[in-house]
Each structure stands twice: as structure tokens, then as C-alpha cells.
Backbone as CSV, one residue per row, in Angstrom:
resi,resn,N_x,N_y,N_z,CA_x,CA_y,CA_z,C_x,C_y,C_z
1,MET,0.801,-1.052,0.215,-0.005,-0.251,-0.411,0.855,1.558,0.095
2,PRO,0.188,2.405,-0.584,1.485,3.464,-0.972,1.269,4.412,0.885
3,ARG,2.810,4.427,1.015,2.872,4.730,2.366,1.990,6.694,2.611
4,THR,2.123,7.216,2.187,2.015,8.191,2.249,0.508,8.966,0.870
5,ALA,0.068,10.424,1.301,-0.837,10.771,0.636,-0.095,11.313,-0.674
6,GLU,0.960,11.346,-0.699,1.580,11.883,-2.403,2.125,10.202,-3.129
7,HIS,2.343,8.961,-2.093,2.442,8.196,-3.037,1.058,7.662,-3.708
8,GLN,0.162,7.978,-2.961,-0.927,7.650,-3.382,-1.064,8.364,-4.906
9,ARG,-1.166,9.223,-4.791,-0.976,10.620,-5.990,-0.128,9.920,-7.302
10,LEU,0.761,9.512,-6.504,2.006,9.080,-8.005,1.543,7.950,-8.068
11,LEU,1.055,7.234,-7.835,0.632,5.578,-7.851,-1.118,5.653,-8.691
12,ALA,-1.572,6.551,-8.043,-2.838,6.686,-9.236,-2.211,7.264,-11.025
13,HIS,-1.680,8.588,-10.823,-0.496,8.743,-11.784,-0.206,8.116,-12.746
14,ARG,0.454,7.358,-12.162,0.966,6.335,-12.714,0.343,5.390,-13.351
15,GLN,-0.799,4.795,-13.036,-1.991,3.991,-13.267,-3.156,4.447,-14.384
16,ARG,-2.703,5.830,-14.896,-3.326,6.767,-15.136,-5.158,6.806,-14.791
17,LYS,-5.104,6.482,-13.349,-6.226,6.811,-12.636,-6.032,8.476,-12.642
18,ALA,-5.749,9.625,-12.574,-5.655,10.367,-12.483,-4.318,11.215,-12.798
19,ASN,-5.153,13.048,-13.492,-2.986,13.291,-14.132,-3.195,14.211,-13.090
20,TRP,-2.328,13.694,-11.897,-1.688,14.576,-11.158,-0.579,15.397,-11.439
21,LYS,-0.157,15.439,-12.898,1.004,16.058,-13.226,0.652,17.033,-14.055
22,ASN,-0.559,17.269,-14.593,-1.315,17.651,-15.888,-0.839,19.744,-14.983
23,TRP,-0.522,20.241,-14.104,-0.018,21.438,-13.750,0.877,21.368,-13.206
24,GLY,1.833,21.941,-13.090,2.966,22.159,-12.824,3.854,23.541,-13.281
25,PRO,5.425,22.979,-12.417,5.959,24.700,-12.706,6.582,24.848,-13.878
26,TYR,5.817,23.968,-14.963,6.342,24.056,-16.529,6.122,25.337,-16.776
27,LEU,6.396,26.672,-16.661,6.318,27.262,-17.031,7.637,27.963,-17.189
28,SER,8.025,28.805,-18.239,9.367,29.558,-18.073,9.526,30.508,-17.485
29,GLU,11.022,30.935,-16.411,10.593,31.952,-15.791,11.640,33.537,-16.577
30,ARG,12.041,32.366,-18.222,12.728,33.587,-19.043,12.971,32.891,-20.576
31,ALA,12.016,33.275,-21.760,11.452,32.320,-22.825,12.291,33.723,-23.820
32,TRP,12.215,34.784,-23.176,12.849,35.665,-24.513,14.612,35.199,-24.650
33,GLY,14.863,35.811,-25.851,16.401,35.571,-26.574,16.426,33.790,-26.347
34,THR,15.620,32.963,-26.670,15.758,31.010,-27.081,15.761,31.207,-28.326
35,VAL,16.446,30.285,-28.710,16.427,29.702,-30.380,15.038,29.653,-30.600
36,ARG,14.171,28.918,-30.100,12.983,28.338,-30.682,12.264,29.494,-30.867
37,GLU,12.397,30.579,-30.589,11.659,31.516,-30.553,12.353,32.427,-31.719
38,ASP,13.335,32.281,-32.632,14.343,32.647,-33.691,14.074,32.456,-34.517
39,TYR,13.381,33.842,-35.433,12.996,33.480,-36.775,14.212,34.928,-37.426
40,SER,15.312,34.902,-37.012,16.357,35.896,-37.620,16.729,35.547,-38.883
41,GLU,17.289,36.339,-39.709,18.168,35.584,-40.929,19.648,35.445,-40.952
42,HIS,19.626,35.834,-39.598,21.439,34.820,-39.444,21.278,33.802,-38.177
43,GLY,19.880,33.690,-37.686,19.832,33.150,-36.363,20.655,33.804,-35.083
44,GLU,20.480,34.689,-35.351,20.949,35.840,-34.155,20.097,36.128,-32.872
45,ALA,19.742,34.711,-32.262,18.883,34.734,-31.471,18.518,35.951,-30.023
46,TRP,19.878,35.946,-29.574,19.805,36.929,-28.569,19.329,38.523,-29.026
47,ASP,19.271,38.973,-30.007,19.321,40.157,-31.016,17.752,40.148,-31.012
48,TYR,17.614,38.944,-31.506,16.015,39.329,-32.350,15.018,39.302,-31.238
49,PHE,14.978,38.710,-29.965,13.712,38.591,-28.701,14.634,38.785,-27.772
50,PRO,14.997,39.899,-27.644,15.644,40.811,-26.221,14.193,40.940,-25.204
51,HIS,14.618,40.845,-24.028,14.070,40.645,-22.704,13.006,42.122,-23.042
52,ASP,14.032,43.312,-23.790,12.854,44.354,-23.990,11.669,44.575,-24.681
53,HIS,11.748,43.349,-25.195,10.539,42.739,-26.393,9.432,41.906,-25.420
54,ALA,10.091,41.635,-24.525,9.090,40.460,-23.798,8.200,41.094,-23.569
55,ARG,7.865,42.229,-23.158,6.685,42.606,-22.291,5.779,42.902,-23.387
56,SER,6.537,42.967,-24.927,5.112,43.455,-25.686,4.857,42.580,-26.822
57,ARG,5.839,41.425,-26.665,5.398,40.715,-27.918,5.225,38.863,-27.622
58,ALA,4.183,38.241,-28.350,3.755,37.105,-27.997,4.697,35.737,-28.595
59,TYR,4.568,35.417,-27.834,6.021,34.092,-28.443,4.910,33.050,-29.066
60,ARG,5.646,32.166,-29.358,5.019,31.587,-30.690,5.365,29.579,-29.202
61,TRP,5.875,29.418,-29.237,6.352,28.034,-28.778,6.267,27.758,-27.371
62,ASN,6.697,28.961,-26.646,6.416,29.179,-25.255,5.811,30.682,-24.395
63,GLU,6.438,30.167,-23.510,5.777,31.505,-22.144,6.500,31.661,-20.920
64,ASP,6.440,33.049,-20.323,7.296,33.134,-19.631,6.386,33.910,-18.716
65,GLY,7.227,33.473,-16.955,6.257,34.363,-16.396,6.589,34.322,-14.884
66,LEU,6.636,34.935,-13.810,7.218,34.728,-12.540,6.485,34.070,-11.875
67,ALA,7.255,32.924,-10.780,6.744,32.273,-10.102,5.096,31.416,-11.245
68,GLY,5.190,30.990,-11.898,4.458,30.313,-13.059,4.029,28.799,-12.630
69,ILE,3.012,28.353,-12.955,2.335,27.782,-13.201,1.430,27.614,-14.574
70,ILE,1.944,25.750,-15.279,1.240,25.911,-16.272,0.620,24.487,-16.450
71,ASP,-0.435,24.641,-18.012,-0.758,23.373,-17.754,0.304,22.394,-18.771
72,ARG,0.475,21.279,-18.766,1.350,20.666,-19.342,1.773,20.942,-21.275
73,HIS,0.451,21.137,-21.985,0.469,21.626,-23.197,0.999,22.853,-23.500
74,GLN,0.793,23.802,-22.137,0.906,24.884,-22.535,0.522,26.438,-23.318
75,PHE,-1.051,25.654,-22.514,-1.887,26.642,-23.085,-2.655,27.976,-21.978
76,LEU,-2.963,27.151,-20.929,-3.215,28.279,-20.086,-1.649,29.047,-18.832
77,CYS,-2.184,29.846,-18.289,-0.815,30.245,-17.546,-1.603,30.848,-16.418
78,PHE,-0.713,30.656,-15.392,-0.709,31.698,-14.222,0.522,31.651,-13.609
79,ALA,0.840,33.284,-13.261,1.936,34.348,-12.742,1.789,35.397,-11.751
80,LEU,2.665,35.630,-11.095,2.327,37.012,-10.445,3.125,37.744,-11.324
81,ALA,3.005,39.293,-11.656,3.511,40.411,-11.619,3.604,41.583,-10.532
82,LEU,4.887,41.782,-10.298,4.832,42.529,-9.179,5.314,44.182,-9.836
83,TRP,5.166,45.308,-8.718,5.499,46.650,-9.303,5.853,47.289,-7.972
84,ASN,7.041,48.806,-7.757,6.844,48.435,-6.588,7.196,50.384,-6.396
85,GLY,6.468,50.577,-7.568,5.794,51.821,-7.705,7.037,52.473,-8.339
86,ARG,8.578,52.454,-8.619,9.523,52.431,-8.970,10.088,52.466,-10.338
87,ASP,9.424,51.039,-10.421,10.271,50.214,-11.553,9.993,51.205,-13.042
88,PRO,10.183,51.136,-14.052,9.887,51.376,-15.270,8.641,50.441,-16.043
89,ILE,9.060,49.249,-15.297,8.107,48.278,-16.217,7.186,47.259,-15.569
90,LEU,6.542,46.092,-15.417,6.537,45.447,-14.017,7.434,44.092,-14.512
91,LYS,7.721,43.853,-13.169,8.381,42.477,-13.249,7.585,41.252,-13.386
92,GLU,7.884,40.740,-14.429,6.402,39.944,-15.049,7.588,39.047,-15.057
93,ARG,8.822,38.506,-15.331,9.661,37.542,-15.908,11.753,37.572,-14.950
94,LEU,11.791,36.835,-15.216,13.582,36.938,-14.725,14.067,37.905,-15.628
95,PHE,15.051,38.553,-15.598,15.996,39.703,-16.237,16.978,39.137,-16.443
96,GLY,18.294,38.833,-17.552,19.370,38.402,-17.326,19.602,39.281,-18.801
97,LEU,21.441,38.975,-18.444,22.413,39.336,-19.539,22.283,38.272,-20.528
98,THR,22.342,38.618,-21.920,22.257,37.806,-22.820,23.622,37.714,-23.141
99,GLY,24.239,36.498,-24.182,24.691,35.867,-24.462,26.609,37.088,-24.626
100,PRO,26.265,37.951,-25.333,27.181,38.556,-25.708,27.769,40.128,-24.691
101,GLU,26.104,40.051,-24.221,25.971,41.020,-22.674,27.026,40.872,-21.356
102,GLY,27.089,39.358,-21.035,27.695,39.138,-20.110,29.692,38.778,-19.938
103,ASN,29.937,38.831,-18.912,31.550,38.887,-19.137,31.855,37.331,-18.888
104,HIS,30.863,36.519,-18.890,30.895,35.213,-18.660,30.148,34.840,-19.633
105,GLY,29.459,35.459,-20.544,28.036,34.738,-21.017,27.303,34.616,-20.733
106,GLU,25.720,33.977,-20.885,24.558,34.135,-20.767,24.077,33.982,-19.024
107,ASP,23.494,34.993,-18.616,23.662,34.948,-16.759,22.307,35.825,-16.456
108,VAL,21.461,35.144,-15.228,20.546,35.783,-14.928,21.042,36.397,-13.408
109,LYS,19.941,37.743,-13.876,20.740,38.848,-12.317,19.319,39.129,-11.758
110,GLU,19.336,38.004,-11.088,18.035,38.480,-10.501,17.813,37.318,-8.694
111,ALA,17.428,37.235,-7.669,17.603,36.594,-6.313,15.845,36.037,-6.372
112,TYR,16.300,34.714,-6.322,14.587,33.964,-6.102,15.854,32.229,-5.738
113,PHE,14.263,31.796,-5.089,14.874,30.619,-4.480,13.901,29.283,-4.789
114,TYR,14.112,27.858,-5.566,12.804,27.373,-5.119,13.147,26.721,-4.183
115,LEU,11.425,26.495,-3.107,11.748,25.801,-1.593,11.247,24.776,-1.737
116,ASP,10.557,24.192,-2.300,9.809,23.232,-2.340,8.821,22.992,-3.000
117,SER,8.927,21.066,-3.868,8.025,21.090,-4.317,7.843,18.973,-4.435
118,ALA,5.980,18.851,-4.028,6.567,17.402,-4.647,6.147,17.006,-5.714
119,PRO,6.144,15.354,-5.861,6.719,14.754,-7.381,5.869,14.651,-8.141
120,THR,4.231,14.891,-7.731,2.928,15.571,-8.162,2.902,17.106,-8.592
121,HIS,3.786,17.764,-7.996,3.526,19.238,-7.868,2.622,19.433,-7.121
122,SER,2.038,18.783,-5.850,0.827,19.081,-5.263,1.020,19.687,-4.536
123,THR,2.743,20.122,-4.072,2.553,21.742,-3.040,4.175,21.928,-3.853
124,MET,3.847,23.368,-4.135,5.054,23.697,-4.700,5.274,25.396,-3.725
125,LYS,6.597,26.220,-4.037,6.560,26.700,-2.456,8.082,27.496,-3.778
126,MET,7.803,28.766,-4.062,9.256,29.572,-4.120,9.479,30.803,-3.061
127,LEU,10.289,31.043,-3.775,10.646,32.834,-2.455,11.631,34.060,-3.789
128,TYR,10.660,34.635,-4.041,11.477,35.761,-5.248,11.787,36.934,-4.453
129,LYS,13.021,37.689,-4.476,13.280,39.099,-3.735,13.750,40.220,-4.213
130,TYR,12.521,41.041,-4.145,12.301,42.235,-5.231,12.318,43.398,-4.544
131,PRO,13.718,44.442,-4.997,14.676,45.562,-4.721,12.905,46.532,-4.444
132,GLN,13.282,47.260,-3.682,12.657,48.386,-3.362,12.567,49.775,-4.346
133,ALA,13.738,49.587,-4.374,14.032,50.431,-5.020,14.253,50.184,-6.877
134,ALA,14.349,50.875,-7.754,14.443,50.664,-9.552,14.933,49.619,-9.829
135,PHE,14.797,48.558,-9.921,15.765,47.411,-10.672,16.803,48.234,-11.639
136,PRO,18.162,47.652,-11.254,19.079,48.206,-11.445,19.322,47.385,-13.242
137,TYR,18.301,47.984,-13.799,18.275,47.176,-15.012,19.764,47.406,-15.855
138,SER,19.599,49.309,-16.493,20.803,49.619,-17.473,22.205,49.150,-16.518
139,GLU,22.784,49.582,-15.200,23.508,49.297,-14.881,24.148,48.288,-14.542
140,LEU,23.416,46.426,-14.730,24.004,46.197,-14.619,24.562,44.950,-16.290
141,VAL,23.847,46.054,-17.392,23.730,45.236,-18.536,25.399,45.916,-18.691
142,ALA,25.494,48.035,-18.090,26.745,48.368,-18.450,27.360,47.845,-17.776
143,GLU,27.711,47.548,-16.852,29.066,47.025,-15.790,29.970,46.035,-16.352
144,ASN,28.810,44.763,-16.459,29.286,43.694,-16.938,29.843,43.825,-18.389
145,GLY,29.254,45.102,-18.990,29.346,44.771,-20.405,30.692,45.523,-20.294
146,ARG,31.278,46.457,-19.341,32.741,46.863,-18.909,33.776,45.782,-18.663
147,ARG,33.433,44.138,-18.139,34.157,43.674,-17.526,34.901,42.972,-18.820
148,GLY,36.273,41.981,-18.350,36.833,40.993,-19.094,36.325,39.500,-18.853
149,ARG,36.423,38.488,-19.086,36.688,36.957,-18.841,37.170,36.891,-17.463
150,ARG,38.481,37.628,-17.004,39.027,36.791,-16.217,38.541,38.376,-15.003
151,ASP,37.441,39.154,-15.442,37.140,39.274,-14.275,35.844,39.103,-13.021
152,PRO,35.105,38.861,-12.219,33.868,38.403,-11.343,32.919,39.242,-12.721
153,GLU,31.498,38.263,-11.997,30.405,39.446,-12.920,30.002,40.222,-11.695
154,PHE,29.470,40.892,-11.832,28.990,42.298,-11.460,27.276,41.560,-11.242
155,GLU,26.538,41.082,-9.787,25.765,40.626,-9.710,24.437,41.779,-9.249
156,LEU,23.180,41.363,-8.574,22.050,42.137,-8.610,22.832,42.578,-7.106
157,TRP,23.120,42.116,-5.943,23.864,42.373,-4.927,24.710,43.267,-4.952
158,ASP,25.851,43.243,-5.886,26.573,44.197,-6.080,25.880,45.971,-6.310
159,THR,24.850,46.054,-6.652,24.466,46.812,-7.477,24.064,48.112,-6.042
160,GLY,24.040,46.944,-4.640,23.528,48.002,-3.481,22.127,47.976,-3.711
161,VAL,20.853,47.431,-4.129,19.572,47.299,-3.784,19.340,46.696,-3.107
162,PHE,20.001,45.868,-2.008,19.249,44.741,-0.921,20.020,45.901,0.525
163,ALA,20.449,46.766,0.143,20.769,47.297,1.402,20.405,47.867,2.349
164,ASP,20.237,47.726,4.031,19.738,47.908,4.715,18.343,47.159,4.579
165,GLY,18.155,45.993,3.858,17.066,45.118,3.846,15.896,45.764,3.093
166,ARG,16.208,46.364,2.055,15.068,47.594,1.608,14.930,46.640,0.133
167,TYR,14.236,44.856,0.662,13.246,44.381,-0.388,12.120,43.585,-0.075
168,PHE,11.575,43.312,-0.257,10.192,42.334,-0.205,11.229,40.970,-0.345
169,ASP,10.503,40.191,0.447,10.493,38.476,0.714,8.843,38.666,0.003
170,ILE,8.890,37.807,-1.068,7.833,37.266,-1.742,7.339,35.912,-2.204
171,PHE,6.610,35.415,-1.190,6.145,33.692,-1.296,5.127,33.807,-2.016
172,ILE,5.397,32.823,-3.028,4.218,32.089,-3.565,4.522,31.047,-3.335
173,GLU,2.994,29.714,-3.294,2.622,28.801,-2.633,1.280,28.015,-3.567
174,TYR,1.150,26.699,-4.025,0.487,25.995,-4.663,0.163,25.148,-3.570
175,ALA,-0.763,24.433,-3.578,-1.501,23.374,-3.053,-2.942,22.589,-3.833
176,LYS,-2.323,21.734,-4.066,-3.404,21.003,-4.780,-4.175,19.976,-4.123
177,ALA,-5.737,20.703,-4.258,-6.675,20.023,-3.269,-7.336,18.745,-4.334
178,ASP,-7.294,18.941,-5.441,-7.398,17.565,-6.743,-6.538,18.424,-7.771
179,GLU,-6.454,16.866,-8.362,-5.732,17.667,-9.971,-5.675,18.431,-10.310
180,ASN,-6.908,18.999,-10.516,-7.156,20.520,-11.720,-8.048,21.352,-10.848
181,ASP,-8.055,21.154,-8.890,-8.089,22.279,-8.196,-7.101,23.151,-7.164
182,ILE,-6.769,23.941,-7.453,-5.084,24.232,-6.949,-5.587,25.587,-6.295
183,LEU,-5.544,26.018,-4.856,-4.762,26.985,-4.035,-3.690,27.600,-4.246
184,ILE,-3.502,28.827,-4.467,-2.788,30.075,-4.498,-2.286,30.402,-3.294
185,ARG,-0.957,30.912,-2.769,-1.026,32.095,-1.576,-0.167,32.637,-2.060
186,ILE,-0.041,34.085,-2.368,0.994,35.083,-2.439,0.988,36.193,-0.938
187,SER,2.148,35.837,-0.324,2.290,36.818,0.858,3.885,37.820,0.717
188,ALA,3.599,38.341,1.026,4.866,39.255,1.030,5.532,40.504,2.202
189,ALA,6.360,40.033,2.491,7.412,40.880,3.673,7.771,41.840,3.558
190,ASN,8.410,42.906,4.185,9.149,43.867,3.956,10.200,44.160,5.017
191,ARG,11.207,43.692,4.212,12.570,43.203,5.480,13.287,44.797,5.840
192,GLY,12.949,45.955,4.716,13.175,47.161,4.846,12.789,47.836,6.485
193,PRO,13.617,48.762,7.025,12.756,49.418,8.031,12.346,50.589,7.673
194,GLU,11.171,50.695,6.570,10.562,52.289,6.424,9.421,51.036,5.203
195,THR,8.093,51.615,5.528,7.033,51.160,4.526,7.514,51.426,3.314
196,ALA,6.690,50.375,2.424,7.608,50.836,1.469,6.129,50.614,0.335
197,GLU,6.188,50.719,-1.119,4.785,50.633,-1.652,4.884,49.090,-2.578
198,LEU,4.422,48.336,-2.662,4.623,47.003,-3.628,2.979,47.047,-4.133
199,THR,3.001,46.474,-5.122,1.584,45.916,-5.715,2.211,44.442,-6.759
200,LEU,0.618,43.368,-6.446,0.558,42.247,-6.442,-0.257,42.032,-7.509
201,LEU,0.228,41.434,-9.210,-0.191,41.351,-9.873,-0.552,40.105,-10.171
202,PRO,-1.421,39.396,-9.595,-1.684,37.363,-10.062,-2.518,38.156,-11.156
203,THR,-1.620,37.100,-12.330,-2.158,37.235,-13.836,-2.723,35.970,-14.655
204,LEU,-3.589,35.881,-15.367,-3.763,34.519,-15.650,-4.456,35.024,-17.502
205,TRP,-3.593,33.770,-17.953,-3.157,34.216,-19.879,-3.851,33.445,-20.058
206,PHE,-3.291,33.406,-21.595,-3.834,32.010,-22.602,-2.567,32.489,-23.564
207,ARG,-1.503,31.202,-23.746,-0.447,31.656,-25.167,-1.305,31.718,-26.001
208,ASN,-0.758,32.462,-26.833,-1.133,33.170,-28.296,-0.967,31.847,-29.037
209,THR,-1.744,31.043,-29.115,-2.013,30.103,-30.407,-3.102,30.097,-31.598
210,TRP,-3.361,31.415,-31.495,-4.503,31.846,-32.778,-3.701,32.784,-33.527
211,SER,-2.598,33.290,-33.483,-2.056,34.577,-34.828,-1.049,33.107,-35.206
212,TRP,0.007,32.515,-34.391,0.762,32.146,-35.113,0.091,30.411,-35.847
213,GLY,-0.808,29.647,-35.314,-1.328,28.394,-35.736,-0.540,27.538,-35.098
214,TYR,-0.982,26.476,-35.052,-0.574,25.409,-34.030,-0.323,23.974,-34.524
215,GLU,-0.613,23.842,-35.370,-1.298,22.597,-36.004,0.026,21.759,-36.134
216,LYS,0.961,21.936,-35.966,1.484,20.507,-35.489,2.009,20.801,-33.918
217,GLY,1.158,20.838,-33.375,1.545,21.171,-31.590,1.011,19.745,-31.194
218,PRO,1.584,19.766,-30.072,1.098,18.476,-29.222,-0.117,17.788,-28.999
219,MET,-0.782,19.184,-28.698,-2.517,18.741,-29.041,-3.064,18.883,-30.341
220,GLY,-2.264,19.463,-31.868,-2.584,19.732,-33.047,-3.251,20.338,-33.035
221,TYR,-4.229,20.297,-34.017,-4.575,21.413,-34.725,-5.464,22.393,-33.508
222,VAL,-5.311,23.748,-33.335,-6.480,24.215,-31.852,-7.605,25.047,-32.371
223,PRO,-8.405,24.724,-33.047,-9.744,25.657,-33.150,-10.269,27.337,-32.184
224,GLY,-10.538,27.380,-33.059,-11.061,28.923,-32.752,-10.099,29.448,-31.227
225,LYS,-10.641,30.810,-30.566,-9.815,31.143,-29.843,-9.943,31.353,-28.496
226,PRO,-8.821,31.048,-27.388,-9.829,31.216,-26.410,-10.119,32.597,-25.409
227,HIS,-10.736,32.737,-24.394,-11.027,33.680,-23.850,-11.371,33.864,-22.579
228,LEU,-11.394,34.628,-21.953,-11.638,35.351,-20.228,-12.587,36.190,-20.480
229,ARG,-13.505,35.606,-19.418,-14.825,36.586,-18.740,-14.784,36.871,-17.471
230,GLN,-14.918,37.909,-16.916,-15.415,38.045,-15.651,-17.050,37.324,-14.867
231,GLN,-16.707,36.329,-14.222,-17.940,36.145,-13.779,-18.936,36.872,-12.343
232,SER,-17.937,37.030,-11.994,-18.210,38.158,-10.741,-17.560,38.943,-10.365
233,ASP,-17.319,39.571,-9.021,-16.274,40.134,-8.643,-15.298,39.798,-8.132
234,SER,-15.019,38.512,-8.070,-14.083,37.862,-7.430,-13.970,36.583,-7.865
235,THR,-14.563,36.321,-9.650,-14.385,35.593,-9.999,-14.380,35.757,-11.553
236,VAL,-13.202,34.479,-11.928,-13.184,35.033,-13.851,-12.771,33.553,-14.338
237,VAL,-13.438,33.285,-15.606,-13.762,31.845,-16.555,-12.579,31.923,-17.216
238,ALA,-11.941,30.814,-17.504,-11.370,30.653,-18.569,-11.718,29.486,-19.964
239,ASP,-12.032,30.054,-20.445,-12.573,29.328,-21.691,-11.903,28.646,-23.034
240,HIS,-11.105,27.538,-22.945,-10.264,27.256,-24.132,-11.107,25.865,-24.523
241,PRO,-10.682,26.182,-26.226,-11.671,25.042,-27.173,-10.996,23.780,-26.881
242,VAL,-9.812,23.411,-26.135,-9.044,22.126,-25.833,-9.271,21.845,-24.101
243,LEU,-9.108,22.674,-23.289,-9.066,22.409,-22.248,-9.993,22.714,-21.638
244,GLY,-10.804,22.721,-21.757,-12.223,23.416,-21.364,-12.752,24.847,-20.304
245,ALA,-13.443,25.027,-19.586,-13.632,25.839,-18.813,-12.594,25.753,-17.834
246,TYR,-12.007,26.511,-16.806,-11.049,26.644,-15.744,-11.718,27.947,-15.460
247,THR,-11.499,28.529,-13.686,-12.347,29.009,-12.655,-11.455,30.038,-11.995
248,LEU,-10.493,31.252,-11.897,-9.929,31.167,-10.997,-11.054,32.584,-10.375
249,HIS,-10.745,32.085,-8.417,-11.509,32.785,-7.387,-10.622,33.391,-6.933
250,ALA,-10.703,34.892,-6.744,-9.974,35.700,-5.726,-11.011,35.449,-4.556
251,GLU,-10.063,35.495,-3.506,-10.822,35.687,-1.708,-11.252,37.193,-1.649
252,ASN,-11.036,37.703,-2.326,-11.951,38.949,-1.954,-12.492,40.125,-3.358
253,PRO,-13.323,40.515,-3.152,-13.464,40.907,-4.763,-12.319,41.729,-5.126
254,ALA,-11.874,41.837,-6.318,-10.682,42.677,-7.212,-11.263,43.217,-8.545
255,ASP,-10.584,44.286,-8.896,-10.910,45.356,-9.664,-9.948,44.753,-11.383
256,TRP,-10.947,43.640,-11.911,-9.944,42.462,-13.179,-9.595,42.990,-14.484
257,LEU,-8.498,43.413,-15.050,-8.224,44.281,-16.191,-7.888,42.820,-17.045
258,PHE,-8.233,43.593,-18.183,-8.439,42.155,-19.181,-7.621,42.959,-20.187
259,THR,-6.631,42.233,-20.663,-5.432,42.710,-22.099,-6.020,41.607,-22.993
260,ASN,-5.407,41.864,-24.603,-5.588,40.465,-24.993,-3.674,40.332,-25.097
261,ASN,-3.196,38.913,-25.615,-2.188,38.518,-25.630,-1.799,38.693,-27.314
262,GLU,-1.592,39.505,-27.280,-0.725,40.239,-28.664,0.624,40.999,-28.810
263,THR,1.129,40.767,-30.028,2.711,41.940,-30.148,1.629,42.869,-30.229
264,ASN,2.284,44.202,-29.518,2.259,45.493,-30.056,3.398,46.124,-31.102
265,ASN,3.224,45.606,-32.089,3.865,45.916,-33.211,4.352,47.269,-33.290
266,GLU,3.084,48.116,-33.072,4.024,49.684,-33.058,5.594,50.069,-31.963
267,ARG,4.853,49.475,-31.170,5.693,49.778,-30.011,7.183,49.295,-30.937
268,LEU,7.747,48.076,-31.203,8.513,46.934,-31.806,8.582,47.485,-33.058
269,PHE,8.142,47.886,-33.662,8.388,47.811,-35.363,7.988,49.192,-35.784
270,GLY,7.685,49.767,-34.948,7.153,51.498,-35.436,5.845,51.585,-36.823
């Protein structure tokens, strides 16, 4: 007999009685600059899809988000976006250097920690450390660009943004009540000496399969376009032609903001 509840879930999944691994931490935290999204003439993936494009450009083959989850076929995504009131953009994904930018090549310049995950992802927990000062995007690129291969890398903590504990510890936790019923808890702790602004933006969206087409994907042709609709002040329903309907329910009423996951051609290409 299975020894624990997790052993029982693993056995049920192995025997195909339940699809416990359908949802998991399969959402990339940085999909920009990858070869699979490169359609440049000379195969320059880093330059074709830089970090600066990610917030305005729809991916074709994958998605990314901060501390997120996704179904195994990459259709419906959930992740956390952050804003400290000082950054020029939302913190929606991990930032890092491209291969040519880093003095030792590609490198993520963030502070994040995977704390827990069961084999079926019935429980998951992650910690992200978010500076209260403006995130030093330009400084990280410029200083690492000045350094040579024999020099140490210039890391996020070298910029001083964590001095005096002026950052937030943000914990993102998931727990499955059933294979498709997931409890999400997001909590934040101010480690600094003063009050500071922090906006938490839980985000639910569909990967864009309607602009590119996905005839040769793992689920075959996906007809129609999925959509999100508000059911109440605390509930949003996600309707998908393959997945069916899923409901995101907030503990308290909220103001929901709806956008389209489309490429902003005007910003990117003029």
C-alpha cells in the first residue's frame, strides 16, 4: 500500500487513474532570447528577441512568467507580476544578460529560490526577493559589459539594492486539493526599516496560439480563440477549445484588468 498521500497520488498518476502532473511549474521564467523563438535571418537569437521585447511580444512556442504554473500542453498560464512603484515596467519575468552582454556569457541577474515541490507538484513554494529601489537593469548591463573574462561577474547584490534590507521577500505557494483544483497563496514581507509600496498582480492568460497557428503542436490543431470573462467581482472564467473551462476565484472582490496577449507591433517595429 502507498505509504503517504503523495505516494497515492503518484500511484494513481502512474496507473492513469488521475492526471496529477497536468499542472506544474512548467512555465519558463525567461523565454526571451531562446532559439525556438528565433526567426532572424542569420540565427541571432539574442538580438532578435531581447528582454526589452518580452513585455510587448507574443511568443509562438512557449511562455514565461514569475513563479508561475501552466498545464502540460502550454495553453493556460498563471504567474505573478510585481511593481514597486519605481520601476519603469512591471516585473513579470526574470531579467538577465544575453550571451554577448555577460563577461562570462548568458546569466540571470535576480534573487530567487525554489523552496519546495512534491513529485506530483501537489505542493510548490518559491521565494523571490524584489528590491524596493528601481531595479538596476541598465547598470547590470553596462557594468558587466565593461568587465572582461578574467573579471568577476557584477551581480544584483553588488548594485546595493538590497542594502539595509530594503527589499520584499515574496512567497508564492501552490497546493492541489485535486488534480485540477489548486489553491494559490501569495504573501510578502517588507525586510526594510520603512514602509514601502508594493503592488501584487496575479495574472491569468492564454498562450497565443491563434496568431501563429499550432497545427503541429502536441495537441494538434487548436480551433477557435480562447477567451477570459468576468463572472463576478471575485471570479474569472477561462474558456479554451481544448482545455475546457477553468475558474480563477479570488478570496476578496477585485478590480480585474483584461488585455489581449498580442504583439504590440507599433512599439516594436514602428
